[in-house]
Kinemage of the C-alpha trace (Angstrom):
@kinemage 1
@onewidth
@group {chain A} dominant
@subgroup {mainchain}
@vectorlist {calphas} color= white
{ca unk a 1} P 6.937 -14.387 11.332
{ca unk a 2} L 6.365 -15.974 14.703
{ca unk a 3} L 2.880 -17.104 15.653
{ca unk a 4} L 0.989 -15.676 18.612
{ca unk a 5} L -2.321 -16.944 20.028
{ca unk a 6} L -5.208 -14.671 19.113
{ca unk a 7} L -7.242 -13.221 21.964
{ca unk a 8} L -10.488 -11.221 22.109
{ca unk a 9} L -10.676 -7.460 22.410
{ca unk a 10} L -10.942 -6.237 25.999
{ca unk a 11} L -14.635 -5.409 25.707
{ca unk a 12} L -17.478 -6.918 27.713
{ca unk a 13} L -19.699 -6.926 24.615
{ca unk a 14} L -17.155 -8.419 22.195
{ca unk a 15} L -18.025 -11.624 20.429
{ca unk a 16} L -15.489 -14.442 20.573
{ca unk a 17} L -12.585 -13.441 18.352
{ca unk a 18} L -12.015 -16.015 15.606
{ca unk a 19} L -8.695 -17.320 14.347
{ca unk a 20} L -7.893 -18.705 10.894
{ca unk a 21} L -8.802 -22.366 10.575
{ca unk a 22} L -6.102 -24.988 10.095
{ca unk a 23} L -7.399 -25.584 6.578
{ca unk a 24} L -7.177 -21.874 5.726
{ca unk a 25} L -3.628 -21.666 7.077
{ca unk a 26} L -2.580 -24.777 5.156
{ca unk a 27} L -4.023 -23.503 1.876
{ca unk a 28} L -2.283 -20.160 2.285
{ca unk a 29} L 1.048 -21.818 3.051
{ca unk a 30} L 0.848 -23.938 -0.119
{ca unk a 31} L 0.115 -21.105 -2.528
{ca unk a 32} L 3.169 -20.354 -4.756
{ca unk a 33} L 1.915 -16.792 -5.264
{ca unk a 34} L 2.114 -15.939 -1.562
{ca unk a 35} L 4.913 -13.389 -0.926
{ca unk a 36} L 7.820 -14.323 1.305
{ca unk a 37} L 9.207 -10.969 2.497
{ca unk a 38} L 6.187 -8.654 2.171
{ca unk a 39} L 3.880 -8.622 5.186
{ca unk a 40} L 0.810 -10.825 4.820
{ca unk a 41} L -1.802 -11.831 7.378
{ca unk a 42} L -1.663 -15.413 8.740
{ca unk a 43} L -4.492 -16.281 6.303
{ca unk a 44} L -7.835 -14.828 5.280
{ca unk a 45} L -8.379 -11.266 4.105
{ca unk a 46} L -6.070 -8.228 4.473
{ca unk a 47} L -6.611 -4.691 3.249
{ca unk a 48} L -5.812 -1.153 4.497
{ca unk a 49} L -2.877 -0.424 6.820
{ca unk a 50} L -4.144 1.217 10.024
{ca unk a 51} L -2.818 2.741 13.247
{ca unk a 52} L 0.818 3.012 12.153
{ca unk a 53} L 3.080 4.011 15.022
{ca unk a 54} L 6.553 3.435 16.415
{ca unk a 55} L 6.448 3.213 20.195
{ca unk a 56} L 9.271 2.248 22.569
{ca unk a 57} L 11.312 1.065 19.606
{ca unk a 58} L 8.558 -1.187 18.222
{ca unk a 59} L 6.933 -0.494 14.873
{ca unk a 60} L 3.235 -1.382 15.097
{ca unk a 61} L 1.200 -2.237 12.024
{ca unk a 62} L -2.551 -2.620 12.431
{ca unk a 63} L -4.554 -3.620 9.381
{ca unk a 64} L -8.012 -4.488 8.080
{ca unk a 65} L -8.417 -8.219 8.572
{ca unk a 66} L -10.936 -11.016 8.199
{ca unk a 67} L -9.401 -14.100 9.862
{ca unk a 68} L -12.253 -16.378 8.838
{ca unk a 69} L -12.165 -16.120 5.036
{ca unk a 70} L -10.347 -14.301 2.218
{ca unk a 71} L -13.323 -12.006 1.601
{ca unk a 72} L -14.051 -8.428 2.659
{ca unk a 73} L -16.571 -9.105 5.426
{ca unk a 74} L -16.764 -8.767 9.233
{ca unk a 75} L -13.581 -6.728 9.351
{ca unk a 76} L -11.311 -6.794 12.417
{ca unk a 77} L -8.087 -4.942 13.194
{ca unk a 78} L -5.162 -7.310 12.804
{ca unk a 79} L -1.965 -6.356 14.617
{ca unk a 80} L 1.750 -7.034 14.166
{ca unk a 81} L 4.941 -5.462 15.447
{ca unk a 82} L 8.559 -5.307 14.348
{ca unk a 83} L 11.866 -3.994 15.611
{ca unk a 84} L 13.274 -3.546 12.096
{ca unk a 85} L 10.335 -3.030 9.679
{ca unk a 86} L 11.298 -6.368 8.116
{ca unk a 87} L 10.554 -9.223 10.523
{ca unk a 88} L 7.014 -9.040 11.910
{ca unk a 89} L 5.480 -10.784 14.916
{ca unk a 90} L 1.758 -11.502 14.713
{ca unk a 91} L -0.085 -10.242 17.804
{ca unk a 92} L -3.620 -10.652 19.156
{ca unk a 93} L -6.399 -9.062 17.154
{ca unk a 94} L -6.782 -5.484 18.419
{ca unk a 95} L -10.413 -4.760 17.514
{ca unk a 96} L -13.251 -7.147 16.733
{ca unk a 97} L -16.857 -6.350 15.761
{ca unk a 98} L -19.143 -6.233 18.806
{ca unk a 99} L -22.729 -5.281 19.635
{ca unk a 100} L -23.106 -1.584 18.920
{ca unk a 101} L -21.859 0.829 16.251
{ca unk a 102} L -19.179 -1.574 14.920
{ca unk a 103} L -21.256 -4.765 14.881
{ca unk a 104} L -20.640 -5.135 11.125
{ca unk a 105} L -16.958 -4.273 11.174
{ca unk a 106} L -14.125 -2.187 12.594
{ca unk a 107} L -12.985 -0.165 9.599
{ca unk a 108} L -9.963 2.037 8.948
{ca unk a 109} L -8.460 4.507 11.385
{ca unk a 110} L -5.363 5.761 13.177
{ca unk a 111} L -3.342 5.608 16.399
{ca unk a 112} L -2.761 8.684 18.580
{ca unk a 113} L -1.110 9.183 21.974
{ca unk a 114} L -3.585 10.981 24.222
{ca unk a 115} L -1.411 12.207 27.099
{ca unk a 116} L 0.261 8.812 27.361
{ca unk a 117} L -2.909 6.809 26.700
{ca unk a 118} L -2.717 4.738 23.475
{ca unk a 119} L -5.879 5.557 21.520
{ca unk a 120} L -7.386 4.308 18.272
{ca unk a 121} L -9.855 6.369 16.233
{ca unk a 122} L -11.610 4.144 13.708
{ca unk a 123} L -14.777 3.769 11.658
{ca unk a 124} L -17.348 1.426 13.157
{ca unk a 125} L -19.748 -0.058 10.606
{ca unk a 126} L -23.398 -0.840 11.284
{ca unk a 127} L -26.263 -1.171 8.790
{ca unk a 128} L -24.011 0.010 5.921
{ca unk a 129} L -23.085 3.218 7.790
{ca unk a 130} L -19.603 4.042 9.122
{ca unk a 131} L -19.147 6.383 12.104
{ca unk a 132} L -16.165 7.455 14.207
{ca unk a 133} L -15.390 5.323 17.259
{ca unk a 134} L -12.628 5.361 19.885
{ca unk a 135} L -10.749 2.619 21.763
{ca unk a 136} L -8.012 2.944 24.394
{ca unk a 137} L -5.197 0.483 24.943
{ca unk a 138} L -2.657 -0.887 27.375
{ca unk a 139} L 0.906 0.427 27.317
{ca unk a 140} L 2.056 -2.561 25.256
{ca unk a 141} L -0.844 -2.049 22.795
{ca unk a 142} L -1.993 -5.645 23.234
{ca unk a 143} L -5.314 -4.984 24.969
{ca unk a 144} L -7.986 -2.530 23.861
{ca unk a 145} L -11.239 -1.262 25.360
{ca unk a 146} L -13.889 0.479 23.285
{ca unk a 147} L -15.271 3.775 24.554
{ca unk a 148} L -18.811 3.429 25.977
{ca unk a 149} L -19.763 6.667 24.210
{ca unk a 150} L -19.176 5.295 20.716
{ca unk a 151} L -19.811 6.533 18.132
{ca unk a 152} L -18.090 9.799 19.014
{ca unk a 153} L -19.500 11.456 15.885
{ca unk a 154} L -23.177 10.590 15.586
{ca unk a 155} L -23.703 11.344 11.889
{ca unk a 156} L -22.177 13.056 8.874
{ca unk a 157} L -22.812 16.811 8.568
{ca unk a 158} L -26.528 17.398 8.090
{ca unk a 159} L -25.994 20.160 5.528
{ca unk a 160} L -24.180 17.891 3.075
{ca unk a 161} L -25.456 15.114 0.817
{ca unk a 162} L -22.493 12.769 1.255
{ca unk a 163} L -21.708 9.814 -0.988
{ca unk a 164} L -19.843 7.995 1.801
{ca unk a 165} L -18.205 8.848 5.123
{ca unk a 166} L -15.320 6.937 6.742
{ca unk a 167} L -11.584 6.670 7.502
{ca unk a 168} L -9.750 9.084 9.766
{ca unk a 169} L -6.611 11.155 10.040
{ca unk a 170} L -6.137 12.661 13.525
{ca unk a 171} L -3.420 14.962 14.836
{ca unk a 172} L -2.804 17.517 17.589
{ca unk a 173} L -1.904 21.168 17.132
{ca unk a 174} L -2.272 24.482 18.958
{ca unk a 175} L -4.797 27.152 18.011
{ca unk a 176} L -4.079 30.840 17.482
{ca unk a 177} L -4.220 31.401 21.244
{ca unk a 178} L -1.681 28.658 21.886
{ca unk a 179} L -4.215 26.187 23.272
{ca unk a 180} L -3.837 22.503 22.358
{ca unk a 181} L -6.567 20.826 20.347
{ca unk a 182} L -7.181 17.684 18.403
{ca unk a 183} L -8.030 17.884 14.724
{ca unk a 184} L -9.384 15.224 12.437
{ca unk a 185} L -10.341 14.810 8.801
{ca unk a 186} L -12.812 12.178 7.653
{ca unk a 187} L -12.876 10.885 4.077
{ca unk a 188} L -16.096 11.662 2.261
{ca unk a 189} L -17.669 12.951 -0.929
{ca unk a 190} L -20.325 15.510 -1.775
{ca unk a 191} L -22.883 14.120 -4.191
{ca unk a 192} L -22.721 15.782 -7.585
{ca unk a 193} L -19.497 17.608 -6.711
{ca unk a 194} L -16.592 15.346 -5.760
{ca unk a 195} L -14.499 13.858 -3.000
{ca unk a 196} L -13.655 15.756 0.148
{ca unk a 197} L -11.954 15.649 3.536
{ca unk a 198} L -14.241 16.916 6.306
{ca unk a 199} L -12.526 18.807 9.132
{ca unk a 200} L -13.380 18.457 12.841
{ca unk a 201} L -11.770 19.536 16.115
{ca unk a 202} L -11.993 18.357 19.719
{ca unk a 203} L -10.557 18.911 23.175
{ca unk a 204} L -10.791 15.280 24.279
{ca unk a 205} L -11.169 13.002 21.201
{ca unk a 206} L -14.809 12.344 22.207
{ca unk a 207} L -16.750 15.563 21.581
{ca unk a 208} L -16.080 16.717 18.021
{ca unk a 209} L -17.041 20.066 16.490
{ca unk a 210} L -17.583 20.070 12.734
{ca unk a 211} L -15.618 22.842 11.005
{ca unk a 212} L -16.329 22.206 7.326
{ca unk a 213} L -14.700 20.686 4.226
{ca unk a 214} L -10.925 21.041 4.338
{ca unk a 215} L -10.880 20.946 0.536
{ca unk a 216} L -13.337 19.689 -2.095
{ca unk a 217} L -12.469 17.875 -5.307
{ca unk a 218} L -14.083 17.998 -8.708
{ca unk a 219} L -15.373 14.655 -9.965
{ca unk a 220} L -15.691 16.151 -13.446
{ca unk a 221} L -12.021 17.126 -13.672
{ca unk a 222} L -11.210 14.097 -15.816
{ca unk a 223} L -12.755 10.970 -17.287
{ca unk a 224} L -13.398 8.153 -14.813
{ca unk a 225} L -10.813 6.067 -16.681
{ca unk a 226} L -8.072 8.696 -16.276
{ca unk a 227} L -5.206 7.752 -13.922
{ca unk a 228} L -5.643 11.064 -12.059
{ca unk a 229} L -9.432 11.115 -11.780
{ca unk a 230} L -10.191 12.280 -8.241
{ca unk a 231} L -13.316 10.177 -7.669
{ca unk a 232} L -16.692 10.845 -6.079
{ca unk a 233} L -15.340 10.010 -2.617
{ca unk a 234} L -11.899 10.157 -0.967
{ca unk a 235} L -10.932 7.117 1.105
{ca unk a 236} L -8.124 6.926 3.659
{ca unk a 237} L -7.241 10.615 3.746
{ca unk a 238} L -3.777 11.350 5.160
{ca unk a 239} L -2.531 14.900 5.763
{ca unk a 240} L 1.129 15.474 6.651
{ca unk a 241} L 4.031 17.858 6.218
{ca unk a 242} L 7.379 16.572 5.000
{ca unk a 243} L 10.450 18.721 4.328
{ca unk a 244} L 8.293 21.847 4.346
{ca unk a 245} L 5.738 20.459 1.887
{ca unk a 246} L 2.107 19.874 2.875
{ca unk a 247} L 0.587 16.804 1.222
{ca unk a 248} L -2.971 15.517 1.299
{ca unk a 249} L -3.054 11.857 0.238
{ca unk a 250} L -6.327 10.136 -0.671
{ca unk a 251} L -7.614 7.149 -2.613
{ca unk a 252} L -10.167 7.827 -5.339
{ca unk a 253} L -13.351 5.749 -4.894
{ca unk a 254} L -16.615 5.609 -6.795
{ca unk a 255} L -19.686 3.535 -5.969
{ca unk a 256} L -17.762 0.618 -4.495
{ca unk a 257} L -14.922 0.712 -7.033
{ca unk a 258} L -11.387 1.402 -5.777
{ca unk a 259} L -9.502 3.423 -8.380
{ca unk a 260} L -6.046 4.745 -7.378
{ca unk a 261} L -4.158 6.822 -4.785
{ca unk a 262} L -3.434 10.497 -5.459
{ca unk a 263} L -2.095 13.442 -3.516
{ca unk a 264} L -2.382 17.174 -3.555
{ca unk a 265} L 0.567 19.339 -2.646
{ca unk a 266} L -0.362 22.750 -1.298
{ca unk a 267} L -0.686 24.567 2.010
{ca unk a 268} L -2.615 23.659 5.144
{ca unk a 269} L -3.413 26.739 7.236
{ca unk a 270} L -6.303 27.601 9.513
{ca unk a 271} L -9.337 25.562 8.516
{ca unk a 272} L -8.410 24.935 4.892
{ca unk a 273} L -6.008 23.145 2.616
{ca unk a 274} L -5.177 25.165 -0.496
{ca unk a 275} L -4.277 22.683 -3.241
{ca unk a 276} L -1.647 23.580 -5.805
{ca unk a 277} L -0.710 20.475 -7.787
{ca unk a 278} L -2.350 17.061 -8.137
{ca unk a 279} L -0.019 14.053 -8.421
{ca unk a 280} L -0.266 10.305 -8.840
{ca unk a 281} L 1.103 8.565 -5.744
{ca unk a 282} L 1.906 5.245 -7.446
{ca unk a 283} L 1.901 4.416 -11.159
{ca unk a 284} L 0.398 1.014 -10.337
{ca unk a 285} L -2.993 2.536 -9.537
{ca unk a 286} L -5.167 0.296 -7.375
{ca unk a 287} L -2.233 -2.010 -6.572
{ca unk a 288} L -1.046 0.537 -3.987
{ca unk a 289} L -4.288 1.624 -2.366
{ca unk a 290} L -5.450 3.163 0.922
{ca unk a 291} L -1.950 4.210 2.046
{ca unk a 292} L -1.233 5.475 5.539
{ca unk a 293} L 1.937 7.068 6.879
{ca unk a 294} L 3.613 7.743 10.195
{ca unk a 295} L 6.577 9.717 11.474
{ca unk a 296} L 8.960 7.238 13.067
{ca unk a 297} L 11.319 7.810 15.988
{ca unk a 298} L 14.114 8.771 13.560
{ca unk a 299} L 11.920 11.487 12.059
{ca unk a 300} L 11.259 9.654 8.792
{ca unk a 301} L 7.872 9.710 7.061
{ca unk a 302} L 7.156 5.981 6.555
{ca unk a 303} L 4.248 4.820 4.379
{ca unk a 304} L 2.518 1.486 3.757
{ca unk a 305} L -0.206 0.673 1.235
{ca unk a 306} L -2.516 -2.217 0.385
{ca unk a 307} L -1.480 -4.250 -2.665
{ca unk a 308} L -4.801 -5.582 -3.905
{ca unk a 309} L -5.180 -8.856 -5.740
{ca unk a 310} L -5.182 -9.122 -9.521
{ca unk a 311} L -6.847 -12.523 -9.695
{ca unk a 312} L -10.509 -13.487 -9.293
{ca unk a 313} L -12.161 -13.771 -5.892
{ca unk a 314} L -12.644 -17.507 -6.460
{ca unk a 315} L -8.887 -17.987 -6.844
{ca unk a 316} L -8.273 -16.147 -3.553
{ca unk a 317} L -10.838 -18.297 -1.787
{ca unk a 318} L -9.140 -21.441 -3.102
{ca unk a 319} L -5.760 -20.068 -1.984
{ca unk a 320} L -6.994 -19.237 1.527
{ca unk a 321} L -5.730 -15.648 1.584
{ca unk a 322} L -6.060 -12.252 -0.100
{ca unk a 323} L -4.112 -9.009 0.095
{ca unk a 324} L -0.489 -7.977 0.585
{ca unk a 325} L 0.968 -5.052 2.502
{ca unk a 326} L 3.502 -3.046 0.546
{ca unk a 327} L 7.050 -2.771 1.750
{ca unk a 328} L 7.596 0.255 4.002
{ca unk a 329} L 8.441 3.332 1.951
{ca unk a 330} L 10.309 6.424 3.131
{ca unk a 331} L 8.695 9.584 1.762
{ca unk a 332} L 10.616 12.810 1.238
{ca unk a 333} L 9.942 15.967 -0.787
{ca unk a 334} L 11.654 16.920 -4.020
{ca unk a 335} L 12.762 20.466 -4.779
{ca unk a 336} L 9.539 20.998 -6.750
{ca unk a 337} L 7.444 19.890 -3.753
{ca unk a 338} L 6.374 16.531 -5.185
{ca unk a 339} L 6.987 13.356 -3.173
{ca unk a 340} L 9.942 11.015 -3.584
{ca unk a 341} L 9.486 7.425 -2.383
{ca unk a 342} L 11.966 4.616 -1.833
{ca unk a 343} L 11.989 1.349 0.129
{ca unk a 344} L 13.091 1.784 3.737
{ca unk a 345} L 16.806 1.074 4.053
{ca unk a 346} L 16.033 -1.843 6.390
{ca unk a 347} L 14.783 -3.889 3.402
{ca unk a 348} L 18.368 -4.267 2.132
{ca unk a 349} L 19.126 -6.429 5.195
{ca unk a 350} L 17.237 -9.256 3.450
{ca unk a 351} L 19.750 -9.399 0.604
{ca unk a 352} L 21.543 -12.740 0.518
{ca unk a 353} L 23.930 -13.938 -2.178
{ca unk a 354} L 24.654 -11.464 -4.937
{ca unk a 355} L 23.651 -12.989 -8.259
{ca unk a 356} L 25.135 -10.370 -10.573
{ca unk a 357} L 27.129 -7.135 -10.560
{ca unk a 358} L 28.219 -5.789 -13.905
{ca unk a 359} L 27.256 -4.260 -17.201
{ca unk a 360} L 24.270 -5.603 -19.183
{ca unk a 361} L 26.264 -7.609 -21.684
{ca unk a 362} L 24.611 -10.077 -24.039
{ca unk a 363} L 24.474 -12.645 -21.226
{ca unk a 364} L 21.569 -10.708 -19.689
{ca unk a 365} L 19.582 -10.473 -22.896
{ca unk a 366} L 18.099 -13.984 -22.801
{ca unk a 367} L 16.653 -16.179 -20.081
{ca unk a 368} L 18.945 -19.027 -21.138
{ca unk a 369} L 22.149 -17.056 -20.507
{ca unk a 370} L 21.074 -14.705 -17.703
{ca unk a 371} L 22.640 -15.501 -14.305
{ca unk a 372} L 19.729 -13.824 -12.539
{ca unk a 373} L 16.880 -16.159 -11.645
{ca unk a 374} L 14.337 -16.272 -8.861
{ca unk a 375} L 10.992 -15.191 -7.473
{ca unk a 376} L 12.522 -13.403 -4.448
{ca unk a 377} L 14.857 -10.771 -5.884
{ca unk a 378} L 16.159 -7.244 -5.390
{ca unk a 379} L 17.343 -5.648 -8.652
{ca unk a 380} L 19.134 -2.346 -9.209
{ca unk a 381} L 19.795 -0.876 -12.649
{ca unk a 382} L 21.457 2.478 -13.309
{ca unk a 383} L 21.440 3.582 -16.937
{ca unk a 384} L 20.945 6.539 -19.218
{ca unk a 385} L 18.047 6.651 -21.668
{ca unk a 386} L 18.557 8.864 -24.719
{ca unk a 387} L 15.664 10.319 -26.687
{ca unk a 388} L 14.101 7.576 -28.800
{ca unk a 389} L 15.753 4.776 -26.804
{ca unk a 390} L 14.002 1.969 -24.965
{ca unk a 391} L 15.172 -0.254 -22.107
{ca unk a 392} L 13.302 -3.492 -21.303
{ca unk a 393} L 13.653 -5.338 -18.009
{ca unk a 394} L 11.853 -8.681 -17.885
{ca unk a 395} L 11.153 -10.520 -14.613
{ca unk a 396} L 9.315 -13.754 -13.786
{ca unk a 397} L 10.264 -14.790 -17.326
{ca unk a 398} L 10.459 -18.166 -19.042
{ca unk a 399} L 12.274 -18.961 -22.218
{ca unk a 400} L 10.234 -19.545 -25.354
{ca unk a 401} L 7.937 -22.522 -25.898
{ca unk a 402} L 10.944 -24.768 -26.548
{ca unk a 403} L 12.799 -23.837 -23.367
{ca unk a 404} L 15.421 -26.391 -22.268
{ca unk a 405} L 15.602 -25.244 -18.661
{ca unk a 406} L 16.277 -28.548 -16.901
{ca unk a 407} L 15.542 -27.038 -13.495
{ca unk a 408} L 11.893 -26.804 -14.439
{ca unk a 409} L 9.323 -29.552 -14.247
{ca unk a 410} L 7.298 -27.926 -17.027
{ca unk a 411} L 9.277 -26.393 -19.861
{ca unk a 412} L 6.714 -26.496 -22.613
{ca unk a 413} L 3.935 -24.184 -23.634
{ca unk a 414} L 3.737 -20.457 -24.400
{ca unk a 415} L 6.244 -18.186 -22.685
{ca unk a 416} L 5.441 -16.045 -19.658
{ca unk a 417} L 7.199 -12.770 -18.891
{ca unk a 418} L 6.481 -9.501 -17.091
{ca unk a 419} L 8.241 -6.586 -18.793
{ca unk a 420} L 9.167 -3.152 -17.447
{ca unk a 421} L 9.812 -0.569 -20.161
{ca unk a 422} L 11.773 2.677 -19.838
{ca unk a 423} L 11.665 4.968 -22.847
{ca unk a 424} L 12.275 8.600 -23.647
{ca unk a 425} L 10.125 10.388 -26.186
{ca unk a 426} L 10.422 14.075 -26.939
{ca unk a 427} L 12.562 14.496 -23.848
{ca unk a 428} L 9.962 12.976 -21.511
{ca unk a 429} L 10.859 9.789 -19.615
{ca unk a 430} L 8.142 7.142 -19.393
{ca unk a 431} L 8.020 3.987 -17.267
{ca unk a 432} L 5.496 1.229 -17.842
{ca unk a 433} L 4.740 -2.377 -17.004
{ca unk a 434} L 3.586 -4.793 -19.689
{ca unk a 435} L 1.705 -7.724 -18.123
{ca unk a 436} L 0.169 -9.045 -21.353
{ca unk a 437} L 2.240 -12.239 -21.107
{ca unk a 438} L 2.690 -12.272 -17.317
{ca unk a 439} L 0.377 -15.270 -16.867
{ca unk a 440} L -1.200 -17.947 -18.987
{ca unk a 441} L -4.242 -17.683 -16.729
{ca unk a 442} L -6.633 -15.462 -18.733
{ca unk a 443} L -8.586 -14.512 -15.600
{ca unk a 444} L -5.730 -12.497 -14.073
{ca unk a 445} L -5.458 -8.731 -14.459
{ca unk a 446} L -3.145 -8.028 -17.422
{ca unk a 447} L -3.832 -4.340 -18.003
{ca unk a 448} L -0.756 -2.144 -18.676
{ca unk a 449} L 0.399 0.222 -15.953
{ca unk a 450} L 2.698 3.241 -16.015
{ca unk a 451} L 3.253 6.957 -16.392
{ca unk a 452} L 5.806 9.745 -16.674
{ca unk a 453} L 8.946 10.010 -14.529
{ca unk a 454} L 10.601 13.314 -13.537
{ca unk a 455} L 13.886 13.655 -15.447
{ca unk a 456} L 15.998 16.691 -16.221
{ca unk a 457} L 18.134 15.539 -19.147
{ca unk a 458} L 18.769 12.466 -21.288
{ca unk a 459} L 22.343 12.359 -19.982
{ca unk a 460} L 21.210 12.048 -16.356
{ca unk a 461} L 21.380 8.545 -14.880
{ca unk a 462} L 18.061 6.780 -14.292
{ca unk a 463} L 17.945 4.737 -11.096
{ca unk a 464} L 15.685 1.681 -11.190
{ca unk a 465} L 15.013 -0.680 -8.295
{ca unk a 466} L 12.686 -3.648 -8.680
{ca unk a 467} L 11.681 -5.937 -5.819
{ca unk a 468} L 10.202 -9.270 -6.897
{ca unk a 469} L 8.352 -11.292 -4.256
{ca unk a 470} L 6.351 -14.063 -5.933
{ca unk a 471} L 3.116 -12.282 -7.023
{ca unk a 472} L 4.024 -8.908 -5.451
{ca unk a 473} L 6.177 -6.529 -7.496
{ca unk a 474} L 7.322 -3.055 -6.452
{ca unk a 475} L 9.456 -0.908 -8.757
{ca unk a 476} L 10.953 2.535 -8.110
{ca unk a 477} L 12.348 4.794 -10.843
{ca unk a 478} L 13.990 8.014 -9.668
{ca unk a 479} L 11.784 7.815 -6.576
{ca unk a 480} L 8.520 7.202 -8.454
{ca unk a 481} L 6.921 3.833 -7.531
{ca unk a 482} L 4.922 1.327 -9.545
{ca unk a 483} L 3.314 -1.518 -7.579
{ca unk a 484} L 1.696 -4.502 -9.289
{ca unk a 485} L 0.596 -8.110 -8.916
{ca unk a 486} L 1.357 -10.960 -11.354
{ca unk a 487} L 0.531 -14.688 -11.304
{ca unk a 488} L 2.752 -16.803 -13.560
{ca unk a 489} L 1.573 -20.375 -14.057
{ca unk a 490} L 4.835 -21.947 -15.192
{ca unk a 491} L 7.254 -22.988 -12.427
{ca unk a 492} L 10.197 -21.938 -14.609
{ca unk a 493} L 8.977 -18.297 -14.752
{ca unk a 494} L 12.043 -17.185 -12.817
{ca unk a 495} L 14.303 -15.513 -15.355
{ca unk a 496} L 15.439 -11.883 -15.510
{ca unk a 497} L 16.690 -10.143 -18.641
{ca unk a 498} L 17.866 -6.598 -19.396
{ca unk a 499} L 17.914 -5.313 -22.961
{ca unk a 500} L 18.590 -1.917 -24.498
{ca unk a 501} L 20.456 -0.401 -21.540
{ca unk a 502} L 23.494 1.810 -22.112
{ca unk a 503} L 26.821 0.042 -22.556
{ca unk a 504} L 28.112 1.495 -19.295
{ca unk a 505} L 24.943 0.758 -17.329
{ca unk a 506} L 25.307 -1.150 -14.072
{ca unk a 507} L 23.087 -4.045 -13.066
{ca unk a 508} L 23.106 -5.620 -9.601
{ca unk a 509} L 20.903 -8.415 -8.313
{ca unk a 510} L 20.476 -10.219 -5.000
{ca unk a 511} L 18.399 -13.155 -3.850
{ca unk a 512} L 16.135 -12.040 -0.989
{ca unk a 513} L 15.531 -13.968 2.215
{ca unk a 514} L 11.992 -14.717 3.317
{ca unk a 515} L 10.626 -13.503 6.634
{ca unk a 516} L 7.809 -15.979 7.253
């Protein structure tokens, strides 16, 4: 990524826009857990993707950003652009907190084109309250001016007792009379009931009429620990249609705790969304959070999400950075209406030398004999999984405590390994991630992750793709993703093994180039 001097927002009331200190940048650059081909901020804090758009051939990624420290405080809008969704150029900060409704932070929102005028709709934060604000930009999206009428929605609906109120999805459509209008949903929750998306409409993006809840969840539909619990508030709502399927994506939140992303499939019509089926968006739970999508110039639905950290805040502060953006995913609809996700095809351009292409013979069953090693890898495995069978794919793996790997400077101590498991039980295909031995650091998150994968028959091939980028892991099985973070301590935690796959399975592996 090429550097670009940071400049203040075009706003007479804006405070001086900070940049990461030299010390913060140096600490981030030294950290072995920092990804090399996932997007990361220059240093400091990163969370939600915002304002996704492709304009004049450029993909623009805005994001929640604190350039001063790797903590969630005084949030700005970072900004980067790319021609290929792979190599990103850091640009000036787009929005910075300023005197007024966003004095405590410029929180999540979206980009819209208002008759040729680039426009951001975002949540300004002041005194622990978030309200809708608007900013307009230059044609190149490098300079932004906040609307003097902010906030454009003065308060949440007075007839609701809301748990929280923030994050925006805005689109244009025509009403029954054929007249154009803007529509918006705001993430919220109704106390004692559940999460919701509140529907508004406007003629000019400034004066908004409240319509009512688009749909309301049920916080009692499952235990709080369930992977499909819908939460007491829905963050980062995203409504879109893909291949004839209407999907409402949201992230389940409860009293400051980020849980996991989910989506309803159903039908949006009139002033309501009629939900039909609830789905998990990513089997990694909170490690793919607050996703946002866009329709690119090729007509694809492209989605990014925030890959949260799985190590303590103190470790992030020492490292000088926190938060990873997922790789761009292309979202399509399956025949049953559920969503299929896969890395954008542009990611394959980072493949360098091919490390392996063949069947998983015994040479792949141990770290000592496996030809696949590295912490920047793209792996593809195609295999069948019969009922009662189990396939294990280990990454970031060392040998045992007596490893003789001469390439390592530390080959003693307990082994480290992160293990993906595919198994079929009673006809159902399950995919999980075992991180119990992923790190010798006991403070890192080691909880298991996983869930069920759609599969018609045991004789059908199962397609697995795993992208390893230092601490950031993204796996896709038959179009179902599982994002995670791991933090090995041993420098020789580089091995890859495959065990239990069918004799005719095919394994391919490439070393991936970095983009920083």
